[in-house]
N, C-alpha and C positions, 0 to 999 in steps of 0.2 A: 504494500500500500504506500502510495506517495503522499508526501505532505503537500497540500494544494495551496498555491500562492498566486496572486494576480500576475498576469503576463506569462504564466507558465503555459507551455504547449504540450498537449497530450494528443497524439495521433492526428496532428494537424489542427486541433481545436485549441484556440487561445482563450485561457480563462481571463475574464474581464473583471467580474466582481461577484462575491457571494450575495445571494438574494434572500435565502431563507434556510434556517436550520430547524428541521423537524425532529420528531422522535426517532425516525428510521432512516432519514436521508438528508443530504445537504444539496441545495440547489444553487447552481452557478450560471450566470450569464456568460455565454461563450460566443466566439466568432470563428468562421472558417472561410478561407479564400474561395472555396467552391460553392458556398451558400450565401445568398444575399439576405434571406429573411432572418429575423432575430431567432437565436437558438438558445436552448436551455439544456444544461447538463445536470443530470441527477446522479449523485454519488451516494451509495449506501454508507451509513454510519456503522462501523464495525469496531467496537472497542473490546479490549481483552476482558474476559469474564462475563460478557453479555450473552443472552440467549441467542438462538439461531433465527429469530424472527426476521431481522433485517436481511439476513442472507437469503433465506427462503423467499421472502417477499420480493427481493430484487430479482432472483432467478425467475419467479413467476411473471413479473412484469417484462423482463427481458424476453421471455418466450412469447407472451401474448401481444404486446404492443406492435411488433412488426406485422402481425397478421390482421390488424385493424386498419380501416381506412374510412374516409368520409369526413364530413364537416363536424361530426359529434365527438371526435377524438383528436388529440394532438398528433400531428404527423411525425412518424418515426423517422430518424435520420441515421443513427449509428449506435453501436453498443460494443462493449468489451467486457470480458469475464474477469475472474479473480486471479488469473495467472500473473497479472501485473497491476493494473488499476481498473477496477470495475466501474462502469458508467453506462448511462443511457442518454443519448442526445436526441432531443425532439424539438419541434417548433416551440418558440416562446410566445405564449398567448398574452396579449396585452390585457391590462385591467386586473381586477381582483376576483376572488371566488365569491360565492353567495354567502359566505360566513358572516360578513358585516351586516347583510340584510337580516340574518337570523338573530343577530344581537339587537337589532332595532325593531323586532317583531313585538306586537302583532302588526300585520300589514293589512292594507285594504283588500277586501275579498276579491276584487277584480285582479289586483296584482298577484295574489296568491294563485288564482286559477291560471293566469298567464304564465307565471314561472313554472307551475306544475305541469302545464301542457308542454312546455318546451323541454323540461327534464324528462317527461314521459316519452316524448318523441325521440330524444337521444337514447334513452334506455332501450326502446324497441329496436333502434338501429343497431345497437351493440348486441342485443339478444339475437338478431337475425344473422350476426356474424359469429354465433355459437358461444358467446361469452356472457356469463353472469358476473356482475360487478362485485357484489357482496360487501361493499363498503361505501354505499351511497349515503352522502351527507352533504350539507351546504359547503363545507370546506373542499369537497372533491368535485364541485361543479363550477365551471366558469362559463362566460358568455362571449361569443365572438362579436365583433362590431356589427356584423350583419344580423345578429339576434339569436343565432342557434346556441343552445346549451351544449357545452363540451364536458364530457366526463374525463376526469384525470385520476391518476393513482390506481393502477390495476394490480397492486401488489398482493391483494387478498382475493383476486378473481379466480375464476375457473373457466377453462376453455374445454368444450366438449371433446375435442379431438386431440387433447394433450393430457399428460399425466397431471393429476391434482396433487401437487407437491405438499400443499398445506394439509390436506386430509391424510396424507401419508406420514407427515412429520408430527402433527399435533392431534391430541385427543379432545382438548377443551375447545369451546367455541372461539372463533377468531373474528374480530370485527370491532366496531364501536358500539359499546353497550346500549345506548338509547335506541339504536337503529337495528339491532339484531331481531330477526324474525323468530317466531316460535320454533320453526323447523331448524333454524340455525342453532338455537339453544339446545336442541335435541341432537345436534351433530349431522344434520342432513344438508349437504351442499349440492343438491341436484336440481333445485326448483327455481326457475327465473322469477316466480312470484315472490320470492324473498326480497328481490329488488323492489317489487310493487309495495311490499310492506314498509320498507325503508322510505319509499316515496311518500307513503301515507304519514309516516312520522314527520317528514319534512313539511308536508302540507299542514299538519296539525300545529307544528311549531310556528310556522309563518302566520297561521290564522289566529293562534291564541297566545303566542309568546311562551308556551310551555311545552315540554316533551310529554307525550301521552303516558309514558310509563316511568317517568323520572329519569335520573341519571346514575343511579346506583349500579355498581358492577358486580355485586356478590352473586354467587350461583343462586341463592334463594330469591334474590330480587329478580333475576332474569327468569326464573321459572314461573313467577307470578303471571307473566304475560301469556302463559299457556292456558290460563283460565280466567284471569281478571280483565274486564273491559276497561278502557279509559273513560274518563268523564267526557260526555259528548261535547264537542266544541261549542255548541250553542248554549250549553250550561255555563260556559265561561265567558262567552261573548254573544249577546243576544242578537246582534245585527248580522251574524253569519247566515248567508242564504241556506235554505234547506237543501238545495241541490249540491252545494259545496260540502255540507256535512255528510250527505249521502255518499259522495265520492270518497271522502276521507275515511269514514268508518268502514266502507266496503274494502278499501285498501288495507285496513288494520284488522280484518277478520282473523281470528286464530287459525281457522281451517283454511288452507290455501284454496280449496275448492269453492269457498264462498267469496273469495276475492275476485277481482277482474282476472280474466284468463290471460290477457296480454297487456303490456304497457301502452300499446296503441289504443286499446279500448279506454284506458284512463285518459289519454290525451284527447280522444274523441269527446268524452263527456265534459272535460274541463273547458274545451273550446266551444261547447254548445250547451250551456247550462239550461237553456229552455227546453232541451230535448231529453234531459236526464230523467229516467223513470224512477220516481221516488218510492221508497219502501218505508217500513216503520223506522229504519235508521234515521231518516231525515227529520223525524219529529221527536227523537229521544232528548230528554232533558236530564236524565239521571243514568247512573250505571245500571247494569242488569240486576235483577232480583237475587236474593240470597239463594233461592232454589236453582236458578239458572247457573249461578256461580258455582254451587255445589256440584251440579252435573258436569260442568266443565272441569272442575278439580278432579272428580273421579275419572273422567275421560283422560286427563293428563297423566294419571298414574299408570295406565296401560293404553298408550296411544295405538290406534288401529294401524295395521301395516299399510304402507303407501307404495304405489307402483312408481318407480323412478323412470323418467323418460329423458331423452336428450332435449336440449333447448330447441333444436330444429323441429323435433317431433311435437313438442309442446306448442310451438307457434303454429305449426301446420294444422293442429287440431282445433285452433280457435281463430280462424280468419275473419276479416271484415269483408263482407260481400256488399257491393253497391248494385242495387237494382235501379237502372235508369228507365223509368216508366213513362211511356207516351200516353197521356190521358185524353188525347183527341177522340171525339165521338166515333170517328171512322176507324179508330185503332183498337176497338174493344177486343176483337179476336186476338190481335197481337199482344195486347196487355194480358189477356188470359193465358196465352202461350208462354209469355215471359214469367208469369207467376208459377206455372207448372214446372218450368226449368229451375226456378229458384227453390221450389219445394223439393225437387230431386237433389239439388246441391245440399240442401239442409239435411236430407236423409243420410247423406254421406258425411256431413260435417255437423254433428249435433250440437257442438259448442260455438258454431259460427254466429256472428252478429250481422244483421242486415240493415243497411242504410238505404232507405227508399228515397229516391231523388227524382224530382221532376223539374224541368226548366221552363219557366215562363218567359218566352222570347219577347224582349223589349226592342222597339225600333232604335236605331242608332241616333236618330235625332230626338231630342228630349220632349216628346209629346206624351202627355199624361193619359194613359189608358188603363188605369188601375181598377176600373169598374166595368161590369158588363151592361147590357142595355137596361137591365132591371135595377141598376145601381148597386149590385152586389160586388164585394171586394174579390177580385180575381185571385189574389194570392191565397186568401182564406179558402175560396172554393177549391183551388188546386190541392191545398193541404188536406181538406176534408176528403176529397176524392182519392188522394194518395193513401190515407188511412183506411178508406173503404176497400181499396185494391189489396192492401196487405192483410186485412182481417182474416180471410180464409187460411192464411198461413199458420194461424194459431200460435204465434210466438209469445213467449212469456216475458217475465220481468227482465228489463234491461237488454233484451235481445233485438230490438227493432227501434229505429229512429226514422223521422220523416222530415225531409227538407225540400223546400221549393226555392230554386235559384232563379234569379231574374237577370237576364243577360241578352244582348243582341247576338251573342256567339254561343249557341247551345253546346257545341262540342268543346270549346275552350272552357266553358263553365264546368262541364262534367269532368274534364281532365284536371282542372285546378282543384276541384273538390276531392277527387280521388287521390291526388298527390298530398294535399293537406291532411286528409283523414287517414292516410296510410292504408288505403284500400288494397286488399290482396287479390280480389277477383271482381271484375265488372261483368254484369249480365245486362245486355242492352238489346232492344228490338231494332230491326231494320225495316224501313218502309220499302215501297216498290222502287225498282231501278228505272226511273223516268229519265228522259233526255236531259232535263234540267239537273237532276242529281248526278248524272254521268258527267256533265260539264263542270258543275261547281263542286262536286264531291259531297257525299252524305255525312251526316253526323256520326253514324256508326263506323264508317270507314276511317274517318279521322281519329276516332277514339281507338280503333284497332291499331292504327299506324303509330300513334304517339303515346299510348298508355305504357307505363312501366310495370304493369302487372298483367295477370291473365285476363283475357276478355272472351266472353261467350256471346256470340251474336245469334239472336233468335229471329227466325223468319216464318211467315205463314204464306200460303197461296193467296189468301185474300189481300194481304199487304203487297205482294208482288204485282197484283193486278191493278192496284191503284195508280192513278196518273201522277 
């Protein structure tokens, strides 16, 4: 191990100044002639007599970070092992983490939802790359100037396709105590919904200024979250909207199967509070009864066996499906065919969530046409018709949402919605192939050409015969 000093050069990287000394690593600002962007070097702190945590955490991050890409993680540049001087070099993100915001909590409910949606989007992106973070907290989240949340510090993470060094090395739970999920307390490092639980802790903290389970780190204190519910956020702060409390308490469910299936679904609800399906969670003003607490305590003594799945399998089992529904009177047969296709998809994907979407096409010139000839609001009429279309699907709590988009460009509106909602599968109907559509291009063909997810196009003979 080298003694690090300013202006020292390691493998072409020039140390400029130390930026932060944490419990397990030292951060340096560095430069390199081959890289123009700001760089950060992370060096593990390894002192004589200390435990192996810093070493193992460094090895984990050194394995995982090069495999990650995209706007929601720092870009990996280089690394070296313990044979001389261990380090990881990555892009240096400007600004600060979300930790100062947590210290100024409680925050406005709109700000809490906005931050939560951005973090949930980042989580889902990392999960899709086979990684569970396992140390999500405000200090490990930064924001780009463009607004995206960036997850940092993957020293406690797990990659589906790599050895889990932490599970092999340690028997006690690893992580930051207030954010540990019940399954982490029990030693289970296989479920991406553990990150959803940690996100719920963050949302609770930002909304109320308190951690839902306190900050004590003893084994006894950690086990309490296996059966004890937190005080509902609205009991601490009455102006929290019911929809936000619904999201927070669903993230904090003891049983992972009662949480959101994916972080994308959390982002979806936080970005659309008016579409959140409210349950009894939204109206709670006190902790659960002693009877319910006793049942949970007994259940925690002998927890039921859980089937462990890969992150990829877990996400594949809970996709977001967008049904782009044409509600025009002449398209009734096509709308019914579309519903039948969605029904078949749901039979194969019983945990899927359906976003029913219709586009109310607006003229490019700002002429107000928000009402029909009888003076009825067109947006409301479309929303009612969309719910009527979905009713035969028989979807239960939290599995269906309804959105009417208003745009002069239906295809562009559908594509933007699918991108923002992190849709996994679009089901869309196609009208007849008229000369005008062949010349200008149809909505469905543009969606097929530009969508970043799977697209199923539904056609009927009646639709094909329309002009």
